[in-house]
C-alpha positions, -999 to +999 in steps of 0.1 A: +015-342+764+014-306+769+015-295+732+000-306+699+002-296+663-033-293+650-041-304+613-063-276+599-100-286+598-124-283+569-133-249+559-168-249+575-152-252+610-126-228+605-146-199+624-137-177+653-165-194+674-152-229+667-117-217+676-128-205+709-147-236+717-120-259+708-091-238+727-115-239+759-116-278+757-078-279+754-074-255+780-093-278+805-069-305+795-039-283+798-027-285+762-017-256+739-014-260+702+022-250+690+015-253+653-014-255+628-005-278+597-020-275+564-027-304+539-043-303+503-067-323+484-051-349+463-020-355+484-005-390+486+024-404+503+022-438+489+057-439+474+084-413+465+070-412+428+035-403+441+049-377+468+068-361+439+036-357+418+011-349+443+025-331+474+028-295+484+035-268+461+053-286+434+024-296+413+021-267+391-017-275+382-028-268+418-004-244+429-029-214+429-056-231+444-032-242+473-020-211+479-053-197+484-061-224+510-027-218+527-038-182+532-071-192+547-054-217+572-028-189+580-057-168+588-072-195+611-040-202+625-039-163+637-074-168+650-063-195+673-034-175+684-011-201+673+025-186+664+033-211+638+019-226+606+036-255+587+032-278+560+051-300+534+056-280+503+072-312+484+105-320+471+126-289+468+150-293+435+187-295+444+193-278+409+179-241+411+176-238+372+151-265+374+117-250+360+098-258+392+123-241+415+117-203+412+078-205+411+078-226+442+106-204+459+086-172+449+054-188+464+070-193+498+081-160+496+046-148+493+032-171+519+060-159+544+051-122+534+015-131+544+022-149+576+042-119+587+012-098+583-007-120+607+022-125+632+028-161+622+057-180+612+060-205+585+077-239+594+084-262+565+081-299+573+118-316+567+124-350+551+119-349+513+152-334+505+186-334+520+195-311+549+220-294+528+194-286+500+169-275+525+194-250+541+202-234+507+165-232+499+159-213+532+189-190+525+175-182+491+140-174+501+155-149+525+125-143+549+130-139+587+098-160+595+105-191+575+115-217+600+116-255+600+093-281+615+121-308+621+107-343+615+135-367+620+120-398+608+109-382+577+147-379+569+149-416+574+118-425+557+126-404+525+162-418+528+178-382+525+198-374+555+210-389+590+187-369+612+211-360+640+238-347+616+209-331+598+197-311+630+231-301+636+232-285+604+197-268+603+191-267+639+191-226+642+161-226+617+141-253+638+109-238+655+091-271+662+095-309+662+077-341+653+085-367+677+082-396+650+105-427+644+114-448+614+136-472+596+154-465+562+138-477+530+144-512+516+175-509+491+160-537+470+129-517+464+138-482+447+115-453+453+101-470+484+095-452+517+109-465+550+089-477+580+074-456+606+083-473+640+072-464+675+091-438+690+124-450+703+124-484+683+134-470+651+168-457+635+166-419+645+184-424+677+160-403+697 
């Protein structure tokens, strides 16, 4: 495995010294970091309603705190010399007149602009909305350094899009990929997530 995506470590270890020590270990193993992923306290992926309430930039009550943390992780991404920061921003509404839509879009614009000052790309994780909605959101944000981390399994786990067809639609925006597989949600259990599977044993068609 020549590359990894690094989940951002705790704030106490996001230092230049720790970065250099970690990079030295990876260098000995012949591994490079292609993206740093951010996550947030209080997020839960238990089921779709919980994801809607807790994940990413959608919950208004945690938005300011999460934007500040995102900037800190972008700083650490640049310290590591990694070209891409990525995270889930939560369910992007299809309806652009939804109250949550404009604040989240504007937050993504601000983060993209901050990333640009550090020479970093901001990659959105796929899966929690159909590919068509995601493409429209990218065009509306209108920032050249806004890209995608394409996770084909997520599109299946959330029941949003056929992953190969989605890739053809958004492919020009893809900066990185998660090698992940899964099966579709049980239709008899509304709002449930699908099941992750070993790579090649799920429904992605890897």
